[in-house]
C-alpha positions, 0 to 999 in steps of 0.5 A: 498502504499502512493504516492513518498515520498513528500518533507520535513519531510516526509521519505520513509517507509518500512513495511510488508504485511499480511492478514488474516492467516498471511504468508511472502511474499515482498513488496513496494520500500520504507519500507516493508508489510506483508500479511494476506492470509487466509490458511487452517487453517483459520485464519491469517498466516503471508505473508510479501512484501517488499517495497521502500527503505526497502532494499540497491538497487533499487527495480528491483535488485538481492540486494533488490529481494534477501533480501527481499526473504531472509527475508521470503517475498512472495510479494512485492509492487514496487511504482513506479520503472520508473528506472527498467524495467519491465522483470527486476523486474519480474526476480528479483522477481522470483529469490527471490521467491516473487510476485509484488503485488502494483504498483502506477501510476505516480507521474507526474512531481514531480518538479512542486510539482506534486504527483499524477494526478488522481484528477488534474484538466487540466491533465486529459490527463497525468494520463490516459498516466501515467494509460496505462503505469502503466497497462502495467508495472504491465501486464508485472510483474504479478502485479494485482493492482494499487494504483490511486494516487489523487495528491495534491491541486494545489500550490496557490489554495484554497482546499474549492474554487477546492474541487468541481472540484477535486473530478469531476475530481476524480470521471471521472479519476476513472470510466475510470481507472476502465473500463481499468482495467477491461480488464485486470481483476487488481484492482484500489486503492484509500488511503487517505493520512493524510494532518496533517503531511505527505502532507498537500496538498494532497486532498484525505484524510480520508477514509470517503472521499474515501468511499463517492467518490467511491460509487459516481464512482460505479466501483466494481474493486475500492477499498480502500486503507486503510493505518491505519498511515493515518486515526489514524492520520486523524480520529482515532477509527480504530475499527469502521472505520476498521468494517465501511469500511472493504467491500471497502478494497483492501489493508491494511497498517500499522505503529505505530504512532506517529514515523512510526516505527516499529509495536512494537516501542512505539505509539498509536496503539495497533496491536495485537489487530488489527491484531485478528480483521482483523482476525475476520472481514475475510481479505484475502488481504495484509497488508503492513507495510509501515514503516520506520525502526528505524534500520536494516530492518531485525533485525527490523522484531522481531515484526512479529517473535514474530506474529507467534510464538504466532499463532503457526506459522513458517515464512513459515506460517506453523503450528509448530504441522503440521510439 
């Protein structure tokens, strides 16, 4: 899940989530998400997740939660639901039969142009305060993963001139976060976001950069959140990147390129091939479909139903042959 939508052309995204064995589960406050989770048949079974802005109503609302559950979702991302009390979100998720699987750390001062604080020099205290709030919220809703949002190069600063200081700050904050998250048995995630289209000032932009930082931090409960939309824009070579960084991956998100719409919309990426590659790699985590629906969100899930059918699965993730 990327940080809250920055000003400009980047719009709230929607998606669906999945893992080695796609089974439905809801995710995210901007779109939808679907999960791949290894099932008893050792193959991807659809597991959907709901996202920020995918359905009407705030992420904790009965309308949003029930719509996610009705669509077959079983897990959901919630970004940073500042206006939704944790108990309200948990109750809505339980009524809908979904699990909250991913949150963000707070964005900071958005009016001042901030979009995350983990790598921003001079904002360490604010990051740690926000992290503590995110951990408390995650504990209350039963969420096991927190995206540690890196943040932007400060306004007026030259990226190359501040890169070293920002990386040092990021590493320091990630070590602190990893130790705190370990006490809660939670996973911290870092997500590269492209700076060519979505957020020109975002600090963390490529899987290579993220992997190098994770290696320097050296904490097993910190993982890579790989959004294939951003990865394709910055680097392409998705097959090799998935294979190379697979040991680090803790969460995946998808959207078609360049439109950032449904996976079966016109674009550069062959998602049936990508899903099969994830299966072959043994991926068991969530795949958040963080896209902007071209039309109605539920009608736009036809690609997911087609995928299930191609794998001989029902929306529940059960085999047709088992019925």
